[in-house]
Steps between C-alpha positions, in 0.01 A plus 500: 500500500803692373826339612826668598389861509788748520585664827363856524503801731135571430206270571409171331155363586391164356136434409406865570142599424487799264134591556571762767767655274255585222228764483246236402584289807482170310738233388711208612860481628833552335736203517739753653467873570831686499530849645858607428686737727650704218623476139812300592290247690265462203785476249682229700177300543413511131855397402492195729139395447451197276441649151200269451311665787263768378499840672214745508544857629195657664439847639211581730259278306288790375460365147512130566285192542689208652317180408375270772763232430783741585819585315775252419858606558621807685294814539721804561353791691713809544468699822667780690842447347352594163277804564741793510411815301763756400532820297778660299368795304226364276621141545290287733634165620260257663535150634266243347308463829429873528127565471398694191296739713797573728727572203240742361462684831871523576574615145229767517650633822827539305320688223509200263197381309435127524142566604365231264634244747292628792188297430674189363494218759814297550873546485753647260622152399152402389443837337810448285419140410147590396580849361233636734323816396229743585370834374677453168846444654688172518820378666653487151473879482731547800707184546870534433639168625436209734723285718405134497634180647497245222413133549869405511564754776673765296399858569421687181443868430262515205409810299128553468514427125610142572170432677290575188226650712156480337141512619501310831808298400877485492764267363681426827667161497331209675609469861649850517414700810486878472663654807506870409413758238623843388250753364534847348222721634386839368501784748190665648379707789473285811167650611351463154612138480357425845167655403493297178554175691225590746266554206604167343432318826158662537402399146624146550316458829181631340506255210690191622434254785816590692368352825427157355727199446598540139820478295446817302369490145421144404522527122695716261293749308416356156660787312831430671503826692433584863254763605682826437255747638562713194235670289547260208466189717283244317267362764329243277825301488537464875483158663231608747278610213510167314456316831189709570372443146531125558290530816780389728515789749423338836541144371613247763658159539540388861651790691621674187307795346550746218482817708183701469686830548742427214438185300863450394593430861484130584433488875528254787173587668574248778607139500600485133755249382753574227296262282183706564679817389670353192186311392292817525760688299492233231119507496512877451743453209265250338190716548680809365615304196149367440357851538747712307756276331771655717746275682597658829858441614581453865688787665517320836785247507393146587770268625534155651323168488136424506400252770583148395750608233 
């Protein structure tokens, strides 16, 4: 139990299950879930919170497994006070809670090309932190700056270069919570951009299990690059290919399965625990290593405590 929590204008919920807040629908509770009203509320809370208490920001849980033992400390989930989207010429400003797909659609309507975001699940905050990418474009290609509330409560405006964005990673300080981002978007014809996004969605739905309980791609591609869709894309270095070669498409543990439609999608087929999902992922990593000598790296973030720990 965390003692002497600061007063807030948002919502503090002790012992709040996180399972229903993740796409996988698994996991234990947070010691405390904090849903701040706005940036000032978050800043004041962070400044007053005991510095020894860990904080973990989460978006919509689209790329996350919360372990069955739950998450120690305070989980911060941004909501409506953090999802505004604005435009000034080619500059796009988006709150960290704005959905990637919404930003892409609204930008396209303004004649601005952020179409790569349309099929990326999750929020802008997560997309920045993980340098999300698709079709050969990454957040690093467009990001100008971010606004973040640091662990001591200070609000910092950070140029993109300070984040050292790399493949699925950034150098954001521990405990920092991204609250907004500024992007520079190239221009395009609104109708052409809309048609491109429709095509991207159709291709995704044809090849990925979008109706199942997944958390997106489970493992990073071995070559360190996402599927670009370009002519020179090297398919033999894709995670799904080495998983298939190891005979793990359709493999199961409990209610967890490596999806038969796309084997790099770890899936809760019904009744899975977080342990089922993580254990199956680790088994896949072992089998792939035994088969090909390749060590797959998790792309899904796994957080929290295993039961009994």
